[in-house]
KOLLOKOL-964169 format. One record per atom (N, C-alpha, C): residue in one letter; x, y, z. Coordinates in pm, whole numbers, plus 32768, in hexadecimal, padded with zeros to 4 digits. Example, Ala and Ser with C-alpha at 12.3 -4.5 7.8 and 13.67 -1.06 7.14 Angstrom:
% residues 2
A85277DC7830C/A84CE7E3E830C/A85287EB6830C/S85057F1F82C4/S85577F9682CA/S850A80038313/
% end
This chain:
% residues 365
XC6C69173844F/XC6A591F48421/XC6A4925E8498/XC65B923384F4/XC65292A2856A/XC6DD92BE859F/XC734925F85A1/XC7C1927685D3/XC7FF92D0857C/XC7F392BE8501/XC83B9314849E/XC80A93A784AB/XC78693B984BA/XC756944484C2/XC780948A8543/XC789943985B8/XC7BA945D8629/XC84594938623/XC894943C85E3/XC92C946585D3/XC93394E18580/XC8DD94E38512/XC8E0956C84C7/XC8C595EC850E/XC85095DF8574/XC832964585BB/XC8A6967C8624/XC8EB9616865C/XC95F964586AF/XC9CC96718658/XC9E9965585F9/XCA47968E85A1/XCA2D97228578/XC9A5973A8562/XC98297BC8533/XC989981685AC/XC97797DD861B/XC979982986A4/XC9FE986D86A8/XCA76983D867A/XCAEE986B868B/XCB1C98C28622/XCAC7990385C9/XCAED9948855D/XCB4E99C7857B/XCBA299E18524/XCC009A4C854E/XCC109AAD84CA/XCC779B0184CC/XCC859B65845D/XCCD59B1883F4/XCCB79B3A8372/XCCF29B0782FD/XCCC69A8382D6/XCD159A3E827C/XCD0299B58256/XCD2D995082CE/XCCDA990482FF/XCCFB98A98360/XCCAF981E8337/XCD0097C2833F/XCCE5972A831A/XCCDC96CA839B/XCC8B9676839B/XCC9296158401/XCC48958A83CE/XCC9B952383D7/XCC6494AD83A9/XCC2894558425/XCBB4940783FE/XCB6C93C58468/XCBC9935F849A/XCC17931F8449/XCC8892C68470/XCCFC92D5841A/XCD6D92A78447/XCDED92AE83F8/XCE2E922383E6/XCDF091C48415/XCE29913083F6/XCDB690D283EC/XCDCC9062839A/XCD6E9001838E/XCDA68F768391/XCD768F1B83E7/XCDA48E9F83E8/XCD458E3683A1/XCD718E01832E/XCD228DB282D8/XCD158D27831E/XCD738D04837C/XCD688C7C83BD/XCD928C16835D/XCD618BA38363/XCD878B348305/XCD3D8B448278/XCD8F8B4D820A/XCD538B658185/XCD668AE48135/XCD048AAE80EB/XCD178A488084/XCD518A7C8008/XCDBF8A457FDA/XCE078A807F63/XCDA88A857EF0/XCD3F8A277EE1/XCCF68A267E65/XCCA08A977E5D/XCC848AFA7EC9/XCC338B6F7EB9/XCC6B8BD67E53/XCCED8BC57E2A/XCD2F8C167DCA/XCD578C9A7E13/XCCEC8CDB7E40/XCD128D697E7A/XCCCF8D807F09/XCD218DB77F61/XCCD88DD57FE7/XCCCB8E6C7FE0/XCC538E997FFE/XCC408F367FF6/XCC178F6B8071/XCC3F8FEE808B/XCC2490378100/XCC0790C880DC/XCB9A90FC8113/XCB88918C80F3/XCB8791D78178/XCBF5923B817C/XCC00929781F0/XCBB1930D81E2/XCB5793388238/XCB0B93A48228/XCB4594238271/XCB539495823C/XCB8195128277/XCB179572827A/XCB2295D482D9/XCACF964E82F0/XCB0896CA82D0/XCAEB97328287/XCB2397B98296/XCAE298078311/XCB3198158371/XCAFC984B83F7/XCB2498E383F2/XCB5C9913838B/XCB8499A9838A/XCB2699F7834A/XCB469A6E8313/XCAED9ABB82E4/XCB0D9AFA824E/XCB6B9A9D820D/XCB9B9AAF8180/XCB999A248145/XCB8A9A2980B6/XCB8999A48074/XCC0199588080/XCBEF98D4808F/XCC67987B808D/XCC7698418009/XCCE5982F7FE3/XCD0C97E97F55/XCD8C97847F6D/XCD73971A7F45/XCDE096A87F49/XCE3696B97ECC/XCEB596D87ED2/XCF0797017E6F/XCF4D967A7E38/XCF5A96257E97/XCFA695A07E5E/XCF99952A7ECF/XCF9894BF7E97/XCF9494457EFB/XCFFC93E27EC2/XD05693AE7F14/XD0BE93637EF7/XD0C292ED7F52/XD0E292717F17/XD0DA91FA7F5A/XD16691C37F68/XD18991767FD3/XD207913E7FE7/XD22D90CD7F8D/XD1D390A57F48/XD1E7902B7EF0/XD19490297E7D/XD1CE8FEE7E04/XD1708FE47D9B/XD0FE8F817D9C/XD1028F317E07/XD0888ED77E23/XD00F8F107E58/XD0208F987E82/XCFB58FE67EB5/XCF8B905D7E54/XCF0890597E2E/XCEE390C47DE2/XCE7E91197E28/XCE94919F7E1D/XCE4492067E5F/XCDD6923F7E0D/XCD6A926C7E3B/XCD1392C27E09/XCCD593177E73/XCCA393937E40/XCC7893F77EAE/XCC1A94597E66/XCBE394A77EB9/XCB8E95197E8E/XCBCF95757E44/XCBAD959C7DCC/XCC0595EF7D75/XCBDE967B7D7F/XCB6096917D9D/XCB3497287DB5/XCB55976B7E31/XCB4797E07E36/XCB6898257EC2/XCAEF97FC7F20/XCB0C97F47F9F/XCAB097CD8011/XCA9A985F805D/XCA19986F8047/XC9DD98EB8093/XC9EA98DE8128/XC9E69952817C/XC9E5993D8203/XC96F98EF823C/XC98B988E828E/XC910983082BA/XC8FA97BB826F/XC92C97C381F2/XC9179747819F/XC98196E581B3/XC96C96668176/XC9C595F8818E/XC9F295C580F8/XCA6C958B8110/XCA9F95428098/XCADC94B080C7/XCB209483805E/XCB5993F58075/XCBDF93E68034/XCC309388806F/XCCAD9363802F/XCC8C92C2803A/XCC9B92907FC2/XCC8391EF7FBA/XCD1F91AC7F96/XCD2F91477FE9/XCDAB90F37FDC/XCD81906B7F98/XCDBE903D7F22/XCD9B8FB37EF0/XCE1D8F5E7EE5/XCE1F8EF87F3B/XCE998EA57F4C/XCE818E277EF4/XCEE58E0D7EA3/XCED78D937E49/XCF0B8D277E97/XCEC78CB07EA0/XCEE28C3B7EF3/XCF218BD27EAA/XCF188BCD7E20/XCF3F8B557DD2/XCFD98B4C7DE1/XD0098ACF7E07/XD0978AB17E17/XD0DA8B117E87/XD0908B337EE6/XD0DA8B6D7F56/XD0A28B467FD7/XD0D08AC07FF3/XD0AF8A778060/XD0F28AAD80E4/XD0BC8AB78149/XD0EB8ADB81C4/XD0C78B6B81F9/XD0F78B968263/XD0DD8C1182A3/XD10B8C818246/XD0C28CEA824D/XD0F88D6B820B/XD0C78DEF8261/XD1118E4A8243/XD0EC8ED28278/XD1148F458216/XD0B88F8D81E8/XD0CB8FEC817A/XD0A8907881A2/XD0DC90E48173/XD0C3915F819E/XD08E91B6811D/XD02B9202813D/XCFF6925A80CC/XD00892E88108/XD050934080C4/XD07A93CA80E3/XD02094278095/XCFD7946D80DB/XCF6E94D580B6/XCF99956280BF/XCFA995A68050/XCFD79635805B/XCF6696958031/XCF6096ED8079/XCEE2974A8071/XCF1397E38091/XCEAF9835807B/XCED998CF8094/XCEAF98E48135/XCE8C987F8180/XCE5C98A0820D/XCECF98DD8262/XCEB2994E82AA/XCF2099808300/XCF4899388376/XCEF498E883A6/XCF03988E842B/XCF54981183FF/XCF3497D78386/XCF75975E835B/XCF89974D82C3/XCFE39796829B/XD00997A3820A/XD01B971281D5/XD04896B48218/XD04F962281F9/XD03395CA8269/XCFEC9561823E/XCFBA950A82A5/XCFDD94768274/XD00A942182BF/XD036939C82A3/XCFCC933A82D0/XCF9692E98276/XCF2792948292/XCF6E91FD8284/XCF4A91A582EC/XCF89912382E3/XCF1C90B282C8/XCF41905A8274/XCEEC8FD38264/XCF508F638286/XCF088EFF82C2/XCF568E8A82E2/XCF028E1482E5/XCF3A8D9F82E0/XCEEC8D2482E7/XCF3E8CAD82C2/XCF088C3482B4/XCF538BBA829F/XCF078B67822F/XCF438B6081BF/XCF098B0B814C/XCF2F8A908148/XCED08A2F8139/XCEE289A4813C/XCEB9896780B6/XCEE688EC80A3/XCEBE889A8031/XCE7888208065/XCE0787FC8028/XCDC4878A804B/XCE1A870D801E/XCE2086A68072/XCE5F862F8055/XCE1D85E07FE2/XCE6E85B07F8D/XCE41855F7F0C/XCE3284D17F40/XCDC7849C7F21/XCDB384117F52/XCE1883AD7F00/XCE35834B7F5C/XCEA482E97F37/XCF2883227F25/XCF47838A7F68/XCFBE83D47F50/XCFF983FE7FDA/XD04583A98025/XD06B83D280AF/XD101841880B5/XD13784418034/XD1BF8475802F/XD1B084FB8062/XD209852080B6/XD20785A18103/XD28285FC80B4/XD2568675809D/XD2B586D88043/XD30C871880B9/XD38B86F780B6/XD3F08725811E/XD3E787CD8123/XD3FB87FF8193/XD4078892819F/XD4A488BD8194/XD4CA88F4812E/XD558891D811B/XD56E89A2813F/XD50289EE8177/XD51F8A6D81A7/XD51A8AD4813D/XD53E8B5A814C/XD53F8BB580F0/XD59E8C2280FB/XD5C08C6380A3/XD61E8CDE80B2/XD5CB8D5D80A8/XD5EC8DBB80FE/XD5878E2B810B/XD5BF8E9E8151/XD5848F108148/XD5A38F8A8190/XD54F8F90820D/XD5898FC78281/XD5398FD782FA/XD4C4903882DF/XD4D3909D8282/XD46B90EF8255/XD46890EE81CA/XD3E590C88186/XD3EA90C980F6/XD3DB915580BC/XD3B791B18108/XD3AC924380D8/XD3F0929E813F/XD45192E9811E/XD49193448178/XD47893D18141/XD456942C81A3/XD41A94B08181/XD461952481C7/XD4769592817E/XD4A9960C81B9/XD42B966281BA/XD3FC9686822E/XD38396DA8238/XD396976481F0/XD40F9793820D/XD430981581CA/XD4C7980B81A0/XD4E7982B8125/XD564983380E6/XD56598C680A8/XD5CC991680E9/XD5DC999B80BE/XD63B99A1804A/XD6279A107FEF/XD6669A217F76/XD6F29A597F7F/XD7299A697FEE/XD7A89AAF800A/XD81E9A4B8032/XD7EF99D3805E/XD84D99688085/XD82098E68073/XD88798828086/XD85C97E88089/XD82E97BF8117/XD7ED9754810A/XD7B997118197/XD7BC9683817A/XD7BD963981EB/XD7D795AA81F2/XD75B95598226/XD75494DC81FC/XD6F8947A8239/XD75993FA824A/XD72F93A882A3/XD76B932182B2/XD70E92B382AD/XD735924C8279/XD6E891C1827B/XD735914D8280/XD70190E082B2/XD743905B82C1/XD71D90078263/XD7828FB5821D/XD76D8F5281BD/XD78E8ED281FA/XD7368E7681FB/XD73F8DF18242/XD7308D8481E7/XD7938D2281E9/XD7948C9B81AB/XD7588C3A8211/XD6D48C2381FF/XD69B8BC78257/XD6848B388222/XD6DF8B1F81C2/XD6D98A9D816F/XD74B8A498188/XD75489CB815C/XD7BB897A816C/XD829897D8106/XD80D89E180AD/XD86789EF8038/XD8D38A64804E/XD9498A588029/XD9A88AD0801F/XD96C8B2E7F9F/XD95D8BAC7FB2/XD91F8C097F46/XD9878C5C7F1A/XD9978C5E7E97/XD9F88CBB7E4B/XD9AE8D1E7E01/XD9CF8DA97E0F/XD98E8E107DDC/XD9D18E517D68/XD98C8E777CF5/XD9C28EB97C8F/XD9CF8F5A7CBF/XDA368FA87C7B/XDA53902E7CA5/XD9C590777C7E/XD9AC90D77CE0/XD92E91297CC0/XD941917D7C58/XD8D991847BFC/XD8D691D27B81/XD851921C7B70/XD85C92857B1C/XD7D592CB7AFD/XD7AC93227B74/XD7FB93457BDC/XD7D893A37C3F/XD7C094227C09/XD76C947C7C40/XD75C950C7C19/XD7D495447C5A/XD80695BC7C0C/XD88195FC7C24/XD88396487CBD/XD80096547CEE/XD800968D7D77/XD7F596237DE0/XD80E95A37DB4/XD80B95347E1E/XD88D94E87E2C/XD8C794D47EA0/XD93D94877EBC/XD91C942A7F1B/XD95493B37F10/XD943933F7F7D/XD9D093147FA3/XD9DF930D802C/XDA5592F18065/XDA3D925B80AE/XDAAF920D80B0/XDA9A918E8100/XDA6C911D80A8/XDA55912A8029/XDA1490BB7FE9/XDA7D90517FD0/XDA5D8FD87FF9/XDAC78F668003/XDACF8F217F80/XDB258EE07F61/XDB368E7D7EE3/XDAF78E067F0A/XDAF68DD87F88/XDAA38D507FBA/XDA7A8D5C8033/XDA1A8D07805A/XD9E98CF280DB/XD9DE8C4F80F9/XDA1A8C308161/XDA168B998192/XD9808B8981D0/XD95A8B0981E0/XD8DE8AFB822E/XD8CA8B3182AD/XD85F8B6682D0/XD84C8BAF8344/XD89E8C37835C/XD8E38C6882F9/XD93D8CDA830F/XD8E08D5582F2/XD8FC8DBF833F/XD8B68E438330/XD91B8EB18316/XD8F18F0982B0/XD94A8F7E8293/XD9048FED829E/XD934906C82C8/XD8E490F682DA/XD9219144826A/XD8B291708216/XD8C491D681A8/XD8A9925F81D5/XD8EA92BB8193/XD8DE93368199/XD8AD937B810C/XD83493B68107/XD80D93F68097/XD808948B80AC/XD85A94D3804B/XD86695648056/XD82795917FE7/XD7BC95FC8004/XD786964A7F93/XD7B896D77F9A/XD7DE970B7F24/XD80E97887F0E/XD7A497F87EE1/XD76A983C7F4C/XD6FD989C7F1C/XD72899087EB2/XD7B099237EBE/XD7DC998A7E65/XD7D399627DD4/XD7CD98DF7DB2/XD7C798BA7D33/XD73398907CFC/XD6C598AF7D55/XD64298987D33/XD604991B7D07/XD5A6990C7CA6/XD557997F7C73/XD4C599797C8F/XD48A98F37C9D/XD3FB98EC7CB0/XD3D798E57D44/XD38599537D64/XD368995A7DF9/XD2ED99077E1A/XD2D798F67E98/XD27198AA7EC5/XD28E98147EDE/XD23397B47ED6/XD24797277EDF/XD28296E87E62/XD2DD96937E7F/XD31B963F7E16/XD34495C37E43/XD35295627DE7/XD37994DC7E0E/XD3CB948F7D9F/XD41F94297DC4/XD46193D77D59/XD485935E7DAA/XD49B92F97D5C/XD4CA92727D7E/XD561925D7D66/XD5A192127DBB/XD62491EF7DA5/XD62691477D94/XD63291177D19/XD63690897CFB/XD6B890467D33/XD6AE8FCB7D83/XD7268F8F7DA0/XD7288F0E7D51/XD78A8EF47CF7/XD78E8E757CB2/XD8018E1D7CF5/XD7CC8D967D02/XD81D8D3E7D52/XD7FF8CB67D10/XD8538C527D59/XD84D8BCE7D1B/XD8038B687D80/XD7BA8BA57DDD/XD7808B517E3B/XD6F98B2E7DFE/XD6E78A977DFC/XD6618A727DC1/XD5EC8A917E00/XD5F08AC97E78/XD57A8AFC7ECC/XD5538B857EA4/XD4E38BA97E93/XD49F8C377E87/XD5048C897E26/XD50C8C6C7DAA/XD5668CA87D3D/XD5398D3D7D3E/XD4BA8D647D48/XD4908DF57D3F/XD4AD8E4B7DA7/XD51D8E477DDA/XD54F8EA17E55/XD55A8F237E2B/XD5218F867E72/XD52E90187E54/XD518906D7ECE/XD54490E87ED8/XD52791467F41/XD4F091BA7F14/XD48291E07F4E/XD444925F7F23/XD47692D97F7B/XD49193387F38/XD4A893BE7F89/XD44E942D7F5C/XD42094707FCE/XD3CB94D97FB6/XD3FE95617FF4/XD3DE95D57FD0/XD4099644800F/XD3AD96BC7FDB/XD3B3972F8030/XD361979B8013/XD3BC9816800B/XD3DA984E7F8B/XD43F98B87F85/XD400993A7F9C/XD445997F7FF4/XD40A9A0C8024/XD4849A79800F/XD45B9AF0800B/XD4C79B547FF4/XD4F89B728081/XD57D9B948081/XD5B59BC08104/XD5C49C5E80F8/XD58D9C968168/XD59F9D338175/XD5E59D5481F7/XD64D9D9381F2/XD69C9DB5827B/XD6459E1E82B8/XD65D9E2C833A/XD61E9E978389/XD6369F218355/XD5C89F708336/XD5E59FF782E8/XD5B6A05E8335/XD5F7A0D98334/XD5DBA1458383/XD56AA19B833F/XD52EA1F8836F/XD4B3A2428341/XD4F1A27C82C7/XD565A2B282C4/XD599A2FE825F/XD5BCA2A181DC/XD5EDA22881FC/XD5FCA1BC8185/XD572A196815C/XD50CA18381A2/XD48AA1618171/XD452A1CD8119/XD466A2488124/XD427A2B380D5/XD473A2B08057/XD4F3A2698045/XD52DA2677FC7/XD508A1DA7F84/XD4BFA1967FC9/XD49EA1027F7D/XD436A10A7F2B/XD425A09D7ED2/XD3B0A09B7E74/XD330A0907EC2/XD2BEA0B57E8C/XD23EA0AF7EC8/XD1CEA07D7E63/XD19CA0117E78/XD1399FDB7E21/XD0B6A00D7E3C/XD057A0307DCF/XCFD8A05F7DF6/XCF7EA0397D7B/XCF0E9FED7D94/XCEAE9FD07D2E/XCE39A01A7D25/XCDF8A03E7CBE/XCD77A0847CBB/XCD09A0397CF1/XCD149FB37D03/XCCB09F627D3E/XCCFA9EDB7D6C/XCCC39E907DC9/XCCEC9E1F7E02/XCC949DAC7DDF/XCC1B9DCA7DCD/XCBA29D747DA6/XCB469DA07D35/XCB219D507CDC/XCACC9D697C69/XCA559D087C71/XC9E09D2B7C7B/XC9629CDD7C7B/XC9239CDD7C05/XC9179C637BBF/XC8D09C6D7B3E/XC8419C6B7B5D/XC8139C457BCE/XC7819C3A7BF0/XC74A9BBA7BB5/XC6C19BC77BA9/XC67E9B467B69/XC6AA9B3D7ADF/XC6BE9AA87AC1/XC6D89A907A39/XC6C699FE7A1E/XC6C899D279A1/XC6AF99487982/XC72E98FA7988/XC720988279A8/XC79F982379B1/XC7C29801791E/XC84F980B790E/XC87898057880/XC8AC9883783D/XC88098F77885/XC8959976783B/XC91F99A3786A/XC95099ED7807/XC9DD9A287813/XC9DB9AC47835/XCA179AE97899/XCA2A9B7978B9/XCAA29BBB78C1/XCAAF9C3578A4/XCB339C7378A9/XCB229CF27903/XCB939D197932/XCBAB9D927984/XCC3E9DB5798D/XCC549E3A79B8/XCCD09E6379C5/XCCFB9E9D7A41/XCD6C9E6F7A73/XCDA29EAB7AF3/XCE129F097AD1/XCE209F757B1C/XCE869FDA7AF5/XCEE99FD97B7A/XCF669FBA7B65/XCFC19FC97BCD/XD02CA03C7BB8/XD03DA07F7C28/XD093A0F67C30/XD10DA0EE7C8A/XD17AA1197C58/XD1EEA12A7CCB/XD1EBA1B47D02/XD1C4A1BF7D78/XD1BAA2347DC0/XD227A24D7E14/XD298A1FE7E03/XD318A20D7E58/XD382A25A7E0E/XD3EDA25B7E4A/XD466A2AD7E17/XD4CEA2517DD2/XD4B7A1CC7DC9/XD515A1837D7D/XD4CBA1167D31/XD51AA0CB7CD5/XD4D5A0787C8B/XD479A0007CCE/XD40A9FED7CA4/XD3B59F887CD0/XD3BC9F0B7C6D/XD3E39E9B7CA5/XD3F99E1A7C65/XD37E9DCC7C8B/XD3399DA07C13/XD2D09D377C26/XD3019CB57C17/XD3169C717C82/XD34C9BDB7C70/XD2F39B8D7C38/XD2669B8C7C67/XD2059B317C44/XD18A9B7C7C3E/XD1319B5D7BD6/XD0969B707BCF/XD0669AF97BA2/XD03D9AA57BFF/XD0359A227BDF/XCF9E99F27BFC/XCF4799D97BA7/XCEC499A67BBD/XCEC699227C01/XCE7D99137C6D/XCE79988B7CBE/XCE0E98387C90/XCDD6984F7C05/XCD7D97F37BCF/XCD8397F57B49/XCD8497817AF9/XCD93978C7A66/XCD2197C47A1A/XCCB797ED7A65/XCC4D98337A1B/XCC6D98C77A07/XCCDB98F67A4D/XCCF5997D7A40/XCD88998A79EB/XCD7C99EA7982/XCDF49A00793B/XCE1E9A987940/XCE9B9ABC7965/XCECF9B4A7972/XCF309B67790E/XCF2A9BE678DD/XCF909C0B7876/XCFB99C9C789C/XD0449CA1789E/XD0739D3778BE/XD0F99D4E7876/XD1269DC97856/XD19D9DD8780D/XD2289DDA7843/XD2389DF878C0/XD2AF9DFA78F9/XD2A99DCE798A/XD3229DBF79C9/XD32F9D897A57/XD37A9DF47AB0/XD3A69E6D7A67/XD3EF9ED17AC4/XD3A69F5B7A96/XD3769FA77B0B/XD33EA0227AF1/XD398A0887B3D/XD3A8A0FA7ADF/XD3F8A15D7B23/XD3A0A1B87B7D/XD3E1A2057BE3/XD394A2527C37/XD324A2AE7BEB/XD2A8A2AB7C12/XD23DA2F37BD3/XD1FDA2A77B65/XD23CA2417B2E/XD207A1EE7ABB/XD19BA1907AD7/XD138A1947A7A/XD0C6A12C7A81/XD0BCA0CC7A15/XD079A05E7A2E/XD0619FF479C8/XCFDE9FB379D7/XCFAC9F8C7962/XCF269F547964/XCF3B9EB47963/XCEF09E7079B5/XCEFC9DDB79B4/XCE679DAE7980/XCE6E9D5D7913/XCDF19D2E78E9/XCDDB9CAE792A/XCD649C9B7944/XCD259C227995/XCCAD9BE4793D/XCCC29B6B7928/XCC4E9B2A78E9/XCC229AAC794E/XCB9C9AAB7957/XCB659A4579B6/XCB0699E9796C/XCB2299727968/XCAD1990C7926/XCA7F98C0797E/XC9FD98CA797D/XC99C988C79E4/XC975980379CD/XC9C197BD7974/XC995973A7946/XC99B96D279B8/XC92C968779C8/XC902962C7A42/XC90A967C7AC5/XC8FC96F27AD3/XC8E997427B4E/XC85197357B6A/XC82B97337BE9/XC7AA97467C14/XC7A7978E7CA0/XC73297D77CB5/XC72598127D31/XC78298917D3D/XC79F98B87DB6/XC7FF99307DC6/XC87D99017DCE/XC8DD99367D70/XC95999147D5C/XC9B7998E7D6E/XCA2899757DB0/XCA9599DF7DC2/XCB0D99A67DA5/XCB5D99D47D3E/XCBE499AD7D24/XCC479A227D47/XCCC199F17D5D/XCD3A9A4B7D7D/XCDA59A497D23/XCDE29ABF7D2A/XCE769AD17CE2/XCED89AF77D3B/XCF3B9AAB7D49/XCFA99ACA7DA8/XD0189B197D6C/XD02E9B8E7DA8/XD0979BED7D87/XD0FC9BF47DEB/XD1799BEA7DBD/XD1F79BFD7E0A/XD24F9C6C7DC4/XD2709CD67E21/XD2B89D397DF2/XD32A9D5F7E49/XD3839DB47E30/XD3EA9DD87E88/XD3CD9E4D7EEE/XD34B9E727EF5/XD3179EC97F50/XD3289E9A7FE7/XD3819ED38030/XD39F9E9C80BD/XD3219E9C8119/XD2D09EF88100/XD24C9F01814F/XD1DB9EA98132/XD1E29E7580AD/XD17D9E278077/XD1B49DBD8015/XD2079D658036/XD2579D097FD7/XD1FF9CA27F95/XD18E9C737FDB/XD1339C207FA3/XD0B29C447FC0/XD04B9C3A7F55/XCFBC9C587F5F/XCF6F9C167F02/XCEE99C1E7F10/XCE929BEB7EAC/XCE389C3E7E68/XCE1B9C287DE9/XCDAF9C6E7DA2/XCD3B9C007D95/XCCC59C287D92/XCC509BC77D83/XCBEF9BEB7D15/XCBC39B847CDA/XCB639B927C82/XCADB9B327CB7/XCA609B6E7CA4/XC9E89B297CDA/XC97E9B267C7A/XC9209AC27C89/XC8B29AC37C2D/XC84E9A637C73/XC7D09A727C49/XC76E9A167C7D/XC72A99CB7C06/XC731994B7C07/XC6EA99017B9A/XC67898AA7BCD/XC61F98757B78/XC5B698247BB2/XC5F197B67C00/XC59297937C6C/XC5C397297CBA/XC5BE969F7C6F/XC56596897C0E/XC561961F7BC3/XC58B96387B27/XC5E095F47AF7/XC60E96147A5D/XC5B295CE7A0F/XC560961179B8/XC51B95D17959/XC55395C578C2/XC5AB962978B7/XC5F996237826/XC677967B7843/XC6E0964477FB/XC7609685780B/XC79196A1777A/XC78997167747/XC7A6974376B8/XC83A970C76A1/XC88B971B76FF/XC91996FF76C8/XC945966B76F7/XC8EA961B772E/XC90B958A7745/XC907953976CA/XC96794D276C5/XC96094747644/XC95993E97685/
% end
């Protein structure tokens, strides 16, 4: 406990401007694990060392064998949260290394990769000396490939190696079901034992509409009897591209302005539902496009009429906040993406203070 507190104080000493996140550790070695424990769990603790609330927007794992859990509420400056990784051990004999990708609104580390690894063993059954031969596996050298930034004006590429580490010749079915913005070059019809091939994955940002973090999986169907569930996870963060603009061009650009960026509901009871209105105005000289007005918590619902505002036009955005299961000081965010070149991304916040202990929740069932 003393060691944890000491680490926390050291982290807080390095606080800086904006949302800043720091994990006490980013990897965990389970060592030898008995298969019969079913799940191996590790909780990674992080601290908000900045001066604005931290919110985890998404957590992705490199394999379906690993299940994540994390702090869902905003983490206030100085407070801590967690990301938990739960690895399923049943029928997964041997060494493993899995990655958990954490995506937040932190300015210093918008995404963090956490690693878990270990070696799962099966207890020997009495009177059974038969050894199970190791036939190897077919795998990617990286189970998850990521584009930290994908701009919406051009394609970008990633590379990954596909390795047949088994004793079997492997035949692949043609790839199907790929999203229209994804192209894969170099996919082989077959791989001989111990053969490796390099694949090129092309993502076309011009065909994408959803900004921010996104992920999808590419399934690989093959006839190799080893690890049939082969797949490649691809993640990316779509951002707007703005060319360098002169002062004259900036004056003609759209300009987003909100009547407020924070609404505090004050003290309230857990389970209560609150409503407020934010007003957005285009104070620029050309059309303002609102690509995203996205609540980063399911407890918030937003409603608005249009996504394009003419110069001088205003619009009301209805916000409903459900405090079900909330306790203590809470802060939730709404992510806004627009074509204002001076403020393409920003956050709106709703806050409330609930009792530290929940005695009764009117909306809970």
